[in-house]
N, C-alpha and C positions, 0 to 999 in steps of 0.2 A: 459635599461642600468643596469647592475647588481651592487649591492652594495657590496663593499669589507668588509669582516669580518676579525677580527684579534684577537690575544691574545698575552700576554707578558709572557716570561719565565724569572723568577728572582730567587734569593735566599734570598729574604727578610726574616727577622726574627723579630718577635715581642719581643723587649727587656723586656717588662713588663711580658710576659709569661715566658721568661728565668729567670727573677728575681723571679717569683713565684715558678718555679721549684727548684731553689737553696734554697729558704726559706723552701719549703716542704722537700727537702733532708736534710737540717740542722735539722729540727724537727724530722725526722725519725732517724737521726744519734744520737740525744740526747736520744732516747728511746731504741735503739738497745742494747741488752745485750752483744754482742760480741765487742762493742766499749766502755764498761764501764771501766774507769780508763786508757784509751788509748788516746794518743794525736791523734786527728782526726779533720780535719777542711775542710770546703768547702767555698770558697770565690769567689764572683763575682765582677769584676772591670768593670763597665759599660763603662767608658771612654776609657780604653785600650781594651775593648771587649775581656777579658780573664776570665777564670775560673781556680782557683788554688785549687788543692787538696793536703793536707798535712797529713801525718800519720807516724806511727812508722815503717812500713814495706811495701814492694811492694804488699803483699797480702791484706793488709788493704786498700791500694790505689786502687787496683782492685775492692774491695768491695765498696769503696766510688764511684767509677766510675759506677758500676752497679746500685747503688741507684740513682745516678743522671740521668743515661740513662733511667731508669724506669720512673722517674718523667717527663722527656722530652717526652717520648712516650705517656704517659697519656695525655699530653697537646698538642698533635699533632705537636711536633717539632722533626725533624729527628735526629737520633743519629749522622749523618754525620755533624751536626752543630758544633761538637767539633773536633778540629784538634790538636793533641798533638804537642807541640812546644819543650819543653825540660823537662828533669828530672834532679833534682839536690839534693844533700844531704844538709840538714840544721842541725843546732845544735842539739846535743843530739842523733845523729844517726838516726834522722828522715829523711823522704823522701818527696820532694815536686815536684809535676807535674803541669806544666802550659799548659792549653789548650786554643787555640785561637778560638773565636766564628766566624764561617764562615757565613757571611751574605751578600755575593756578589759573582757574577760569575766573575772569572778572565778572561783576554783576551784570553788565550789559550783554556780554556773550552768553551768560547763563539764561538771561531772559529771552535772547534770540533762539537758543536751543529749545527752551520750553514752548515758545510760540510756534516754532516749526513742528514740534511733536504734536501739539494740539491741533494744528492745521491738517494733520494727517487723518484726523477723525477715526482713530483706532481706539479700542477700549484699553487704554493705558493711562497711567497717572504719573506725569512728571512733577518733581518737586525739587526746589533749590534748597540744599543743605550746606550752608557755608560756601566753600569753593568747589562744590561738586553738585551734580544733578543726578537724582535717583529716579529711575523710571521703573514703575511696577505695573504688572498686568497679569491676567490669568493665563494667557496663551503665549507660549515661547515664540511661536511664529510671529506674533505681533511685535514682540520685543526685538526680534531679529530684523524686522522691517524698519523699526525705529533706528536701530544701529546703522543700517545701510543708508538711511535718509540723512542722519546726522553727519555721517562721513562726507556727504556731498556739500555740506554748508561751508561757506567761505568764512573761516574763523582765524583769529590770530594765534590762539592757544593750540598746542599739539594735543589732541584728545586721546585719552586712554580709557578703554572700556574694561571695567573690572567687577568683581563680586557677582558674577552672573550665577544666580541661584534660582 
């Protein structure tokens, strides 16, 4: 009797790593010459799972985002982890942009993943379990094919493959 193997597809995010990224970005911001004397700030709200960038212009906001994304990539966090929610003007002609931290797969994306796996016609079983998708099958090779196929999908959530057993 063959033993079933499985793995989980999630979008889990290590909030401590995210916090470290924001701290490193703030340190770089303090030493950058192009931000001397300019209002510029990066804030993390762990409870609301948001990152707020504020500065004097859209160009400075773009530079802040580039700094933050570079720090995320260095710590193996996908740039897709930040989803822009809204841009608003604040006092003094400054601009504030709020990004939501994406750390789960929503129902529609989970259904899209399951449909793509079923369309492969392999002997694997995908199932949605809350905010993760579990894929099980008898052959490890089939599971690895599923992983490579799912990586090619255009999804908003940064996927993490775990619990490969």
